[in-house]
C-alpha positions as CSV (number, residue, x, y, z in Angstrom):
1,X,-57.8,-37.4,93.9
2,X,-57.6,-38.8,90.4
3,X,-60.8,-38.1,88.5
4,X,-59.5,-38.7,85.0
5,X,-60.9,-41.1,82.5
6,X,-58.6,-44.0,82.3
7,X,-58.5,-47.4,80.7
8,X,-57.8,-50.4,82.8
9,X,-55.0,-52.7,81.7
10,X,-55.6,-56.4,82.0
11,X,-54.4,-59.6,80.5
12,X,-56.6,-59.1,77.4
13,X,-55.7,-55.5,76.9
14,X,-57.1,-52.1,77.9
15,X,-60.8,-52.7,77.7
16,X,-62.4,-50.3,80.1
17,X,-62.2,-47.3,77.8
18,X,-64.3,-44.2,78.5
19,X,-65.2,-45.5,82.0
20,X,-64.5,-43.1,84.8
21,X,-62.2,-44.6,87.4
22,X,-61.8,-42.5,90.5
23,X,-59.1,-43.5,93.0
24,X,-59.3,-42.9,96.7
25,X,-63.0,-41.9,96.5
26,X,-65.3,-43.6,94.0
27,X,-67.7,-40.9,92.6
28,X,-70.8,-41.1,90.5
29,X,-69.9,-40.5,86.8
30,X,-72.0,-38.2,84.7
31,X,-74.2,-39.8,82.1
32,X,-72.8,-39.5,78.5
33,X,-76.2,-38.1,77.4
34,X,-79.3,-36.3,78.9
35,X,-81.7,-38.2,81.1
36,X,-84.3,-38.2,78.3
37,X,-82.0,-39.2,75.6
38,X,-83.1,-42.9,75.5
39,X,-86.8,-42.1,75.1
40,X,-89.1,-43.7,74.3
41,X,-87.3,-46.9,75.1
42,X,-86.2,-45.9,78.6
43,X,-88.1,-43.1,80.2
44,X,-86.5,-40.0,81.7
45,X,-87.9,-40.6,85.2
46,X,-86.4,-44.1,85.3
47,X,-83.0,-42.8,84.2
48,X,-83.0,-40.1,86.8
49,X,-83.8,-42.5,89.6
50,X,-81.6,-45.3,88.3
51,X,-78.6,-43.1,87.9
52,X,-79.1,-40.4,90.6
53,X,-80.5,-42.7,93.3
54,X,-79.5,-46.3,92.7
55,X,-76.0,-45.8,91.2
56,X,-75.3,-43.1,93.7
57,X,-76.2,-45.4,96.5
58,X,-73.8,-48.1,95.2
59,X,-71.0,-45.5,95.1
60,X,-71.7,-44.3,98.6
61,X,-71.9,-47.7,100.1
62,X,-68.8,-48.9,98.2
63,X,-66.8,-46.0,99.7
64,X,-68.2,-46.8,103.2
65,X,-67.2,-50.4,102.9
66,X,-63.6,-49.4,102.1
67,X,-63.2,-47.0,105.0
68,X,-60.1,-48.0,106.9
69,X,-58.8,-50.2,104.1
70,X,-56.5,-47.9,102.3
71,X,-54.5,-50.8,100.8
72,X,-57.7,-51.8,98.9
73,X,-59.2,-48.4,98.1
74,X,-56.0,-47.1,96.5
75,X,-56.7,-49.5,93.6
76,X,-59.1,-48.9,90.8
77,X,-62.6,-50.2,91.3
78,X,-62.1,-52.7,88.5
79,X,-58.9,-54.1,90.1
80,X,-60.7,-54.5,93.4
81,X,-63.6,-56.5,91.8
82,X,-61.3,-58.5,89.6
83,X,-59.3,-59.6,92.6
84,X,-62.2,-60.0,95.0
85,X,-60.6,-63.0,96.8
86,X,-57.8,-60.7,98.0
87,X,-60.3,-58.3,99.7
88,X,-60.5,-58.8,103.5
89,X,-63.2,-61.2,104.3
90,X,-64.9,-58.8,106.7
91,X,-65.8,-56.5,103.8
92,X,-65.8,-58.8,100.9
93,X,-69.6,-59.3,100.6
94,X,-70.1,-55.5,100.8
95,X,-67.4,-54.9,98.2
96,X,-68.9,-57.6,96.0
97,X,-72.4,-56.1,96.2
98,X,-71.7,-52.4,96.2
99,X,-68.5,-52.3,94.3
100,X,-70.0,-54.6,91.7
101,X,-73.0,-52.4,91.5
102,X,-70.8,-49.3,91.1
103,X,-68.7,-50.7,88.2
104,X,-71.6,-52.5,86.5
105,X,-73.5,-49.2,86.2
106,X,-70.3,-47.4,85.1
107,X,-70.1,-49.9,82.3
108,X,-73.9,-49.9,81.5
109,X,-74.5,-46.2,80.6
110,X,-72.0,-46.0,77.8
111,X,-73.2,-49.2,76.0
112,X,-76.6,-47.4,75.3
113,X,-77.2,-44.9,72.6
114,X,-80.4,-43.9,70.9
115,X,-79.6,-44.2,67.2
116,X,-80.7,-47.8,66.4
117,X,-77.3,-49.1,65.5
118,X,-76.4,-52.4,64.0
119,X,-73.1,-54.2,64.9
120,X,-70.3,-53.6,62.4
121,X,-66.7,-54.5,61.9
122,X,-64.9,-57.1,64.1
123,X,-67.8,-57.5,66.6
124,X,-70.2,-58.2,63.8
125,X,-67.9,-60.9,62.5
126,X,-67.5,-62.4,66.0
127,X,-71.2,-62.4,66.5
128,X,-71.8,-64.2,63.2
129,X,-69.1,-66.7,64.0
130,X,-70.5,-67.6,67.4
131,X,-74.3,-67.2,66.9
132,X,-74.7,-67.6,63.2
133,X,-76.2,-64.1,62.5
134,X,-77.3,-61.0,64.4
135,X,-80.9,-62.1,64.6
136,X,-79.9,-65.3,66.3
137,X,-77.7,-63.3,68.7
138,X,-80.6,-61.0,69.6
139,X,-82.9,-64.0,70.2
140,X,-80.3,-65.8,72.4
141,X,-79.4,-62.7,74.4
142,X,-83.0,-61.7,74.9
143,X,-84.1,-65.2,76.0
144,X,-81.2,-65.3,78.4
145,X,-82.2,-62.0,80.0
146,X,-85.8,-63.0,80.2
147,X,-85.0,-66.2,81.9
148,X,-82.7,-64.8,84.6
149,X,-84.4,-65.5,87.9
150,X,-84.7,-62.6,90.3
151,X,-82.3,-59.7,90.0
152,X,-79.1,-59.5,88.0
153,X,-77.5,-58.8,84.7
154,X,-77.1,-60.5,81.3
155,X,-73.7,-60.1,79.7
156,X,-72.0,-60.5,76.4
157,X,-68.4,-61.3,77.3
158,X,-65.2,-62.3,75.7
159,X,-63.7,-65.3,77.5
160,X,-60.3,-65.2,75.9
161,X,-61.3,-67.3,72.9
162,X,-64.8,-66.5,71.8
163,X,-68.0,-64.5,72.7
164,X,-70.3,-65.9,75.4
165,X,-73.6,-64.8,76.9
166,X,-74.0,-65.4,80.6
167,X,-76.3,-64.4,83.4
168,X,-74.9,-63.3,86.7
169,X,-77.0,-62.7,89.9
170,X,-77.3,-59.5,91.9
171,X,-74.3,-57.2,91.1
172,X,-71.7,-59.9,90.3
173,X,-69.2,-58.9,87.6
174,X,-67.7,-60.9,84.8
175,X,-64.3,-59.5,85.9
176,X,-64.4,-61.6,89.1
177,X,-64.5,-64.8,86.9
178,X,-61.9,-63.6,84.5
179,X,-64.1,-62.6,81.6
180,X,-64.1,-59.3,79.6
181,X,-67.5,-57.5,79.5
182,X,-68.6,-56.2,76.1
183,X,-72.3,-55.5,76.6
184,X,-74.8,-55.8,79.5
185,X,-78.4,-55.3,80.3
186,X,-79.6,-54.6,83.8
187,X,-82.6,-56.7,84.6
188,X,-83.1,-55.5,88.2
189,X,-86.7,-54.3,88.3
190,X,-85.6,-50.7,89.1
191,X,-84.1,-50.6,85.6
192,X,-87.5,-50.9,84.0
193,X,-90.5,-51.1,86.4
194,X,-91.8,-47.5,86.1
195,X,-92.4,-47.9,82.4
196,X,-92.8,-51.6,81.8
197,X,-94.1,-52.9,85.2
198,X,-93.8,-56.7,85.1
199,X,-93.2,-56.8,81.4
200,X,-89.5,-57.6,81.4
201,X,-89.6,-59.0,77.9
202,X,-90.9,-55.6,76.6
203,X,-88.0,-53.8,78.3
204,X,-85.5,-56.3,76.8
205,X,-87.0,-55.8,73.3
206,X,-86.7,-52.0,73.8
207,X,-83.1,-52.3,74.9
208,X,-82.1,-54.0,71.7
209,X,-82.9,-50.7,69.9
210,X,-80.5,-48.6,72.0
211,X,-77.3,-50.7,72.1
212,X,-74.2,-48.6,71.4
213,X,-72.5,-51.0,69.0
214,X,-69.7,-48.6,68.4
215,X,-68.8,-48.9,72.1
216,X,-69.2,-52.6,72.0
217,X,-66.9,-52.8,69.0
218,X,-64.3,-50.6,70.7
219,X,-64.3,-52.9,73.8
220,X,-64.1,-56.0,71.7
221,X,-61.2,-54.7,69.6
222,X,-59.3,-53.9,72.8
223,X,-59.3,-57.6,73.6
224,X,-57.6,-58.7,70.4
């Protein structure tokens, strides 16, 4: 079993740095910080349940879906989701839901860090070019996340030419539609309900304080 930390090579370069990719059996990666590290913005109990229960369930059900399909599961999780149309139709929906949930959460944990960063370098320039300034980006990203109906994710992606904010339902991944993820916020209720109840906007505002812009910058530079 390969349990190393690998980048995933794609058309736009190696952009999945520092994400654990486990071949043959997809395992729950460790958090890059303690469960209470994002306090007071995200509480410890939410992190324990979100990582240890929800993310673990996605990993388990992804593995179950791939049983008997060695030609699929010998690929990286990102390759599988990126080429979803090549997955056998009998398991495609399960792979889309549980494999998507698995890699989305793998991506999510490293893009958070509790040191109130501001974007810098190339990503700051790209944000200014696309949105005008950082405050306008925050407003646009936050409004998009607040307006997403039901469960899903709001993403900042690179589409090969410029930055783009998009909402995807459930556990759909930008990889499936050929876009490179740079930042994401999970707006499923399990990501925030213990602390914020129905106040999704408060959770989104809190999230803006814990973005790991160094990680976002690294991901963006790998697309250039």
